[in-house]
C-alpha positions as CSV (number, residue, x, y, z in Angstrom):
1,M,-28.9,0.9,9.6
2,K,-25.7,2.6,8.4
3,I,-22.8,1.2,6.2
4,E,-20.2,3.7,4.9
5,Q,-16.7,2.2,3.5
6,I,-13.9,4.6,4.6
7,Y,-11.9,4.0,2.0
8,T,-7.8,5.5,1.3
9,G,-6.3,5.2,-2.1
10,C,-2.9,5.5,-1.5
11,L,-3.1,2.5,0.4
12,A,-6.3,0.6,-1.8
13,Q,-7.7,-0.5,1.4
14,G,-11.1,0.0,2.7
15,A,-12.1,0.7,6.6
16,Y,-15.9,0.5,7.4
17,Y,-18.3,2.2,9.5
18,I,-21.6,0.4,11.0
19,E,-24.0,2.1,13.1
20,S,-27.0,1.1,14.5
21,Q,-29.7,2.5,17.2
22,G,-26.2,4.6,18.1
23,A,-24.3,1.7,18.6
24,A,-21.5,1.5,15.6
25,A,-18.6,-0.9,14.4
26,V,-15.7,-0.3,12.8
27,I,-13.6,-3.0,10.6
28,D,-9.7,-2.7,10.0
29,P,-9.2,0.8,10.8
30,L,-6.3,2.5,10.1
31,R,-4.5,3.9,12.6
32,D,-5.5,7.5,12.8
33,P,-8.6,6.8,15.2
34,Q,-10.0,10.5,14.4
35,P,-12.0,10.0,11.3
36,Y,-14.1,7.1,13.2
37,L,-14.5,9.1,16.2
38,D,-15.4,11.9,14.2
39,R,-17.9,10.1,11.9
40,A,-19.3,7.6,15.5
41,A,-19.7,12.0,17.0
42,R,-21.8,13.1,14.1
43,D,-24.2,10.5,15.0
44,G,-23.9,10.8,18.5
45,A,-23.1,7.0,18.2
46,V,-21.1,4.8,21.3
47,I,-18.1,2.8,18.6
48,Q,-19.0,-0.6,20.6
49,Y,-16.5,-2.8,18.4
50,V,-13.3,-2.8,16.7
51,L,-13.6,-5.6,14.0
52,E,-10.1,-6.9,12.8
53,T,-10.8,-9.3,9.7
54,H,-6.8,-10.6,10.4
55,F,-3.4,-9.1,11.5
56,H,-2.6,-6.5,8.7
57,A,0.8,-6.5,7.0
58,D,0.4,-3.5,4.5
59,F,-0.4,-1.3,7.2
60,V,-0.5,-0.4,10.7
61,S,-4.2,-0.5,11.7
62,G,-6.0,1.5,14.4
63,H,-7.5,-1.1,16.6
64,V,-5.1,-0.6,19.9
65,D,-5.5,3.2,20.4
66,L,-9.3,3.6,18.8
67,A,-10.8,0.5,21.3
68,Q,-8.5,2.7,24.1
69,K,-10.4,6.3,23.5
70,T,-13.4,4.8,23.6
71,G,-14.0,1.5,25.5
72,A,-15.1,-0.6,22.2
73,T,-14.4,-4.5,22.1
74,I,-11.2,-5.3,19.9
75,V,-12.3,-8.5,18.1
76,F,-10.8,-11.3,16.2
77,G,-11.4,-14.7,14.8
78,P,-10.5,-18.4,16.1
79,G,-6.7,-18.2,16.2
80,A,-5.5,-15.1,16.9
81,E,-2.5,-14.4,19.6
82,P,-2.6,-10.3,20.0
83,A,0.1,-9.3,22.7
84,Y,-3.2,-7.2,24.0
85,G,-6.7,-7.7,25.2
86,A,-9.2,-8.5,23.2
87,H,-12.4,-11.1,22.4
88,I,-11.4,-13.8,20.1
89,A,-14.7,-15.1,18.5
90,R,-15.9,-18.7,17.9
91,D,-16.4,-19.3,14.3
92,G,-20.2,-18.7,13.5
93,E,-20.5,-16.2,16.9
94,I,-23.2,-13.4,16.9
95,L,-22.3,-10.3,17.5
96,R,-25.2,-7.9,18.6
97,L,-24.8,-4.1,17.5
98,G,-28.1,-2.1,18.1
99,A,-31.1,-3.9,16.0
100,L,-28.5,-5.8,13.9
101,R,-26.0,-8.7,13.9
102,I,-22.8,-9.4,13.3
103,K,-21.5,-13.1,12.5
104,V,-18.1,-14.0,12.5
105,L,-17.2,-16.5,9.9
106,H,-13.6,-18.3,10.4
107,T,-12.1,-18.1,7.2
108,P,-8.5,-19.2,7.8
109,G,-6.7,-19.3,4.5
110,H,-4.7,-15.3,3.8
111,T,-3.6,-16.1,7.2
112,P,-4.6,-18.8,9.9
113,E,-6.8,-16.3,11.8
114,S,-8.3,-14.8,8.4
115,S,-12.3,-14.4,9.7
116,V,-14.7,-12.3,7.7
117,Y,-18.4,-10.1,9.0
118,V,-21.8,-10.8,7.8
119,L,-24.0,-8.0,8.3
120,F,-28.0,-9.2,9.1
121,D,-30.3,-6.5,9.3
122,E,-32.8,-5.9,11.9
123,N,-35.1,-8.3,9.4
124,A,-32.6,-10.9,10.0
125,V,-31.5,-10.7,6.6
126,E,-28.3,-11.2,5.2
127,R,-27.0,-7.8,3.6
128,A,-24.0,-7.5,3.7
129,I,-20.2,-9.8,4.4
130,F,-16.9,-8.1,4.7
131,T,-14.1,-10.4,3.5
132,G,-11.1,-8.2,4.4
133,D,-8.3,-9.3,2.6
134,T,-9.7,-13.5,2.2
135,L,-12.0,-12.7,-0.9
136,F,-10.9,-9.4,-2.9
137,L,-13.1,-8.1,-6.0
138,G,-11.8,-10.6,-8.7
139,D,-9.1,-12.0,-6.5
140,V,-8.7,-13.6,-2.9
141,G,-5.9,-13.0,-0.6
142,R,-2.3,-14.4,-1.1
143,P,-1.4,-16.9,0.9
144,D,2.3,-16.5,1.8
145,L,2.0,-13.9,4.8
146,A,1.3,-15.6,7.6
147,Q,3.4,-14.4,10.5
148,G,4.9,-17.1,12.8
149,K,3.2,-20.1,11.8
150,D,4.3,-23.0,10.3
151,V,2.7,-23.6,7.2
152,D,3.5,-23.2,4.3
153,P,2.2,-20.9,1.0
154,A,0.7,-24.1,-0.7
155,Q,-1.0,-25.3,2.2
156,L,-2.3,-22.0,2.9
157,A,-3.9,-21.6,-0.7
158,G,-5.8,-25.5,-0.4
159,I,-6.8,-23.9,2.9
160,L,-8.6,-20.8,1.8
161,Y,-10.3,-22.6,-1.6
162,D,-11.7,-24.3,1.6
163,S,-12.5,-21.7,3.3
164,I,-14.8,-19.5,0.0
165,R,-16.1,-22.9,-0.8
166,E,-17.6,-23.9,2.7
167,K,-18.5,-20.2,4.4
168,I,-18.5,-17.7,1.6
169,L,-20.3,-19.4,-1.8
170,P,-23.7,-20.6,0.0
171,L,-24.1,-16.9,1.0
172,P,-27.0,-15.6,-0.9
173,D,-26.0,-13.6,-4.1
174,D,-27.4,-10.7,-3.3
175,V,-25.1,-9.8,0.0
176,V,-22.9,-7.3,-0.8
177,V,-18.8,-8.0,-0.8
178,Y,-16.5,-5.0,0.9
179,P,-13.2,-6.1,0.6
180,G,-10.3,-5.1,2.7
181,H,-8.3,-4.0,-0.4
182,G,-8.8,-2.7,-4.3
183,A,-6.9,-2.4,-6.9
184,G,-3.1,-1.1,-6.0
185,S,-2.5,-3.0,-2.8
186,A,-0.1,-5.6,-2.6
187,C,-2.3,-7.8,-0.7
188,G,-3.3,-9.6,-4.2
189,K,-3.0,-10.0,-8.2
190,H,-6.1,-9.2,-10.3
191,M,-7.8,-7.5,-8.0
192,S,-10.7,-4.8,-9.6
193,A,-10.8,-1.3,-9.0
194,E,-14.3,-1.6,-8.0
195,T,-14.8,-1.2,-4.2
196,A,-18.2,-3.0,-3.7
197,D,-20.0,-5.9,-5.5
198,T,-22.5,-8.5,-5.2
199,L,-21.5,-11.7,-4.1
200,G,-23.6,-13.2,-7.3
201,H,-21.4,-11.2,-9.6
202,Q,-17.9,-11.9,-7.7
203,K,-19.1,-15.7,-9.1
204,E,-19.5,-15.4,-12.7
205,A,-16.4,-12.6,-12.1
206,N,-13.7,-13.9,-9.7
207,Y,-11.7,-16.6,-10.9
208,A,-10.9,-17.9,-7.8
209,L,-15.0,-19.0,-7.1
210,Q,-14.8,-20.8,-9.9
211,N,-16.1,-24.4,-10.6
212,I,-12.1,-25.7,-10.4
213,S,-10.1,-28.1,-8.2
214,K,-8.7,-26.8,-4.9
215,A,-5.3,-28.0,-7.2
216,K,-6.0,-25.8,-9.8
217,F,-6.8,-22.9,-7.5
218,T,-3.0,-23.5,-5.8
219,E,-1.5,-23.0,-9.0
220,K,-3.1,-19.7,-10.0
221,L,-3.2,-18.4,-6.7
222,L,0.8,-19.1,-6.8
223,D,1.3,-18.6,-10.3
224,G,3.7,-15.0,-11.0
225,L,3.2,-13.8,-7.1
226,A,5.7,-11.5,-6.3
227,P,7.6,-11.5,-3.5
228,P,6.4,-9.6,-0.5
229,P,7.2,-5.9,0.4
230,A,10.1,-6.2,3.0
231,Y,8.1,-4.2,5.5
232,F,5.2,-6.4,5.9
233,T,6.4,-8.7,8.5
234,Q,7.0,-5.7,10.2
235,N,4.0,-4.4,10.7
236,A,1.8,-7.4,10.8
237,A,4.8,-8.2,14.0
238,L,3.7,-4.4,15.2
239,N,-0.4,-5.0,14.6
240,Q,-0.1,-8.0,16.4
241,R,1.8,-6.6,19.6
242,G,-0.2,-3.5,19.2
243,A,1.3,0.0,18.1
244,P,1.3,3.2,20.0
245,A,-0.5,6.0,19.7
246,V,0.1,7.9,17.1
247,E,-0.3,11.6,18.1
248,A,3.3,11.5,19.8
249,V,5.0,10.0,16.9
250,C,3.1,12.5,14.6
251,E,4.0,15.6,16.6
252,R,7.3,14.4,16.8
253,G,7.8,14.6,12.7
254,K,6.0,17.6,12.3
255,R,9.1,19.3,13.9
256,P,10.6,22.0,11.6
257,L,14.7,22.2,11.1
258,S,16.8,24.8,9.8
259,P,19.7,24.0,6.9
260,D,22.0,23.3,9.7
261,E,20.1,20.7,12.1
262,F,18.7,18.5,9.0
263,E,22.0,18.3,7.7
264,R,23.1,18.0,11.2
265,L,20.6,14.8,11.4
266,I,21.9,13.3,8.2
267,Q,25.4,13.2,9.4
268,E,25.1,12.5,13.1
269,K,21.6,10.1,12.9
270,A,22.5,8.5,9.2
271,A,18.8,9.9,8.7
272,L,17.0,9.2,5.4
273,V,16.8,12.3,3.1
274,L,13.0,11.8,1.6
275,D,11.8,14.3,-0.8
276,T,8.4,13.8,-1.0
277,R,7.6,16.9,-3.8
278,R,6.2,16.9,-7.3
279,P,8.7,15.1,-9.6
280,A,9.2,18.5,-11.6
281,D,10.0,19.9,-8.4
282,F,12.9,17.6,-7.5
283,A,14.3,17.5,-10.9
284,R,14.7,21.0,-10.9
285,A,16.5,20.8,-7.9
286,H,16.9,18.6,-4.8
287,I,19.4,17.6,-2.0
288,P,22.2,15.4,-3.1
289,H,21.4,11.6,-2.4
290,A,17.9,12.3,-1.7
291,L,15.3,9.3,-2.3
292,F,12.4,11.0,-3.6
293,I,9.1,9.2,-3.4
294,G,6.1,12.0,-3.8
295,L,3.0,12.5,-1.7
296,D,0.9,12.4,-5.1
297,G,0.9,8.9,-5.7
298,A,1.4,5.7,-3.9
299,F,3.6,7.2,-1.4
300,A,3.4,4.8,1.7
301,P,3.4,1.5,0.0
302,W,6.8,2.7,-2.1
303,V,8.2,3.8,1.2
304,G,7.2,0.2,2.6
305,R,8.7,-1.3,-0.7
306,L,12.0,1.1,-0.9
307,V,12.7,1.9,2.9
308,P,13.6,-2.2,4.3
309,E,13.9,-0.3,7.9
310,L,10.9,1.0,9.9
311,R,13.3,1.9,12.6
312,Q,15.3,4.1,10.3
313,P,15.5,7.6,10.5
314,I,14.0,10.4,8.4
315,A,14.6,13.9,7.8
316,F,12.0,14.7,4.7
317,V,11.5,17.7,2.3
318,A,7.3,18.8,1.4
319,P,5.6,20.8,-0.6
320,P,4.6,23.3,1.8
321,G,1.4,23.1,3.7
322,R,2.1,19.0,3.8
323,E,4.6,18.2,6.0
324,A,1.8,16.7,8.5
325,E,0.7,14.8,6.0
326,V,3.9,13.5,5.2
327,V,4.2,11.9,8.7
328,Q,0.8,11.0,9.4
329,R,1.3,8.6,5.9
330,L,4.5,6.9,7.1
331,A,3.2,6.0,10.3
332,R,0.1,4.3,8.9
333,V,2.7,2.0,7.4
334,G,4.9,1.5,10.9
335,Y,7.3,4.2,9.3
336,D,7.7,6.1,13.2
337,C,11.3,7.7,13.3
338,A,10.3,10.9,10.7
339,L,12.7,13.2,12.9
340,G,11.8,16.7,11.3
341,Y,11.7,18.2,7.8
342,L,13.3,21.0,5.9
343,Q,12.0,24.7,6.8
344,G,11.3,26.3,3.7
345,G,12.5,23.9,1.5
346,V,15.3,23.2,-0.6
347,K,15.3,27.0,-1.1
348,S,16.8,27.4,2.2
349,W,19.4,25.2,1.7
350,I,20.6,26.6,-1.4
351,E,20.6,30.0,0.3
352,T,22.9,28.5,2.8
353,G,25.3,27.6,-0.2
354,R,24.3,24.3,0.0
355,E,24.9,22.0,-3.2
356,T,22.0,20.3,-4.7
357,T,21.5,18.3,-7.0
358,R,19.4,18.2,-10.6
359,L,17.8,15.2,-12.6
360,T,17.7,15.9,-16.2
361,S,13.7,15.6,-18.2
362,L,12.4,15.8,-21.0
363,S,9.2,15.2,-22.3
364,A,8.2,12.6,-24.7
365,A,8.7,14.3,-27.9
366,E,11.9,15.8,-27.0
367,W,13.9,12.5,-26.3
368,A,12.4,11.4,-29.5
369,A,14.0,14.3,-31.9
370,H,17.3,14.8,-29.6
371,C,18.4,11.5,-28.0
372,D,21.3,9.7,-28.8
373,P,20.3,6.7,-30.8
374,K,23.1,4.6,-28.8
375,A,21.5,6.0,-25.5
376,Q,20.6,2.7,-23.4
377,V,16.9,3.4,-22.3
378,L,15.1,1.7,-19.3
379,D,11.6,0.6,-18.3
380,V,11.7,0.3,-14.2
381,R,7.9,-0.6,-14.5
382,R,6.2,-4.1,-13.5
383,P,7.3,-7.0,-15.9
384,D,4.1,-7.6,-17.0
385,E,3.5,-3.9,-18.0
386,Y,6.8,-4.6,-20.2
387,R,5.8,-7.9,-21.6
388,A,2.9,-6.2,-23.0
389,G,4.2,-3.1,-24.5
390,H,7.7,-1.3,-24.4
391,V,9.9,0.9,-26.0
392,E,12.2,-1.5,-28.4
393,D,15.7,-2.9,-27.0
394,A,14.5,-1.1,-23.4
395,I,16.3,-2.6,-20.9
396,S,13.4,-4.1,-18.2
397,L,15.0,-2.8,-14.4
398,P,11.7,-3.0,-11.9
399,L,11.4,-0.5,-9.4
400,D,10.5,-3.0,-6.7
401,S,13.9,-5.0,-7.8
402,I,16.6,-2.2,-8.5
403,Y,18.6,-2.0,-5.0
404,Q,19.7,-5.8,-6.6
405,N,19.8,-5.6,-9.8
406,T,22.0,-2.5,-10.9
407,A,24.7,-4.4,-11.7
408,Q,23.5,-4.6,-15.1
409,I,23.7,-1.0,-15.7
410,S,27.0,0.7,-16.3
411,T,28.0,4.3,-14.7
412,A,29.8,5.1,-18.1
413,R,26.6,5.4,-19.8
414,D,23.7,7.4,-20.4
415,Y,20.3,6.0,-20.1
416,F,16.9,7.5,-20.4
417,I,14.1,6.4,-17.9
418,Y,10.6,6.0,-18.3
419,C,7.8,4.3,-16.3
420,A,4.0,4.6,-16.6
421,G,3.5,7.8,-16.0
422,G,6.5,9.6,-14.9
423,Y,6.6,8.7,-11.3
424,R,8.5,5.3,-10.9
425,S,11.1,6.5,-12.9
426,V,12.0,9.7,-10.2
427,I,11.9,7.6,-7.3
428,A,14.2,5.2,-9.8
429,A,16.6,8.2,-10.9
430,S,17.0,9.2,-7.1
431,I,17.8,5.1,-6.8
432,L,20.3,5.4,-8.8
433,Q,21.9,8.7,-8.4
434,S,22.5,7.9,-4.8
435,K,24.3,4.9,-6.0
436,G,26.6,7.0,-8.2
437,F,25.1,6.7,-11.6
438,H,24.3,10.7,-12.7
439,R,24.2,10.1,-16.4
440,L,20.5,9.9,-16.7
441,T,17.7,11.4,-18.3
442,N,13.7,10.9,-16.9
443,I,11.2,10.6,-19.8
444,A,8.2,12.9,-18.7
445,G,4.8,11.1,-18.7
446,G,6.3,7.7,-19.4
447,Y,5.1,5.2,-21.2
448,A,2.0,6.9,-22.0
449,A,3.2,9.9,-23.7
450,I,5.8,7.9,-25.5
451,Q,2.8,6.0,-27.4
452,T,1.1,9.1,-28.4
453,T,4.7,11.1,-29.7
454,D,5.8,9.9,-33.2
455,L,9.0,7.8,-32.7
456,P,11.6,7.3,-35.4
457,Q,12.6,3.3,-36.3
458,T,15.4,3.4,-33.9
459,L,13.4,4.4,-31.1
460,A,10.6,1.9,-31.9
461,V,7.5,0.6,-29.2
462,G,8.0,-3.6,-29.2
463,T,6.2,-5.8,-27.5
464,L,7.2,-9.2,-26.3
465,R,5.5,-12.2,-28.2
């Protein structure tokens, strides 16, 4: 028996590969089928099942493409209504995989069709549970992502409460929990950075598994639940109807573009310019109105939060040699309209005499030594991060909602922007520049650097009480 977690850090997502006696199953695959095909090939195994825990909202699943390439059966739990051929399992149904058995447990609550898969070893002993978004380490799935169902979040929270207590808590304590996501995913609030744990430890550590009433559970689950990113609804619908194969999407998106072709796409196709380089490279010079979202960060989730329409044409600037990676990671969250990249990068743009914009960036020490105390500071972290500690008198302008809140700042003032480490602040600055705010300075290194810098009294670090 083999169990392998295939974890993708950018999406904080876990897919799973199980193999026994030459038969394999893949649980919740990402869109590109090749890693799973390669993994089965190394074992000389045939992928027999593609198991989906639910219709995912935060990424595009590769279940349809993978099944077409392998002849595998797609499996959903009760209540799923996909627009393609799939086996809709009964609650409690047993699937055979070599010498192993996989039991389907219907656990509605995150979504009505949500299910988990319990793995029994060769001796018919429960060894693992693949919980999707029903149960995370330290949390459970949010109940506000159901598509096309006449059920409100509070009702789904109550249903999830029952699912956990009736289906999951009775399992043995030594069963290993393999969740669909870890810390950093928007599918939950308090997920652990760990990616596997025993159910027994989760019964002690996870608030949702404690002996609390349904009303208290619902209150805790709904409290502080931020609105889901706009792309979640579109991804869930795409997974329900089946996404097109990713190869053609990636091939089109990898097209090299001259500066003339690149500019023509901006003008004629209203293409969004997406700059995916390092923050320092963007700060030195970038194409006017470009949106910065660097590859070396939570790239795909931030694209999903800040680019509301999946069909938005995109022309991008990439670090040399990473053009294919940009297209692949866009496709993972359903952005299939990448039209190509700027060949030669910003250097080629400059060499043709075209205009660029820069972003002033200072270290925390430089900011502390030279900034005008009358200048305003913008904190673009989440509200909970701001509450935990912030520069005194800084305006809280969370990146998630920056488009809706630019009215509280002025184009006539100077602003210093920071986040936790210097990634989100550059994203925010790129957005503000595109909206006509040009008196901006980024504090490189963010709040982490600010905390280790000797600040004058006028720049004190404060905490909300």
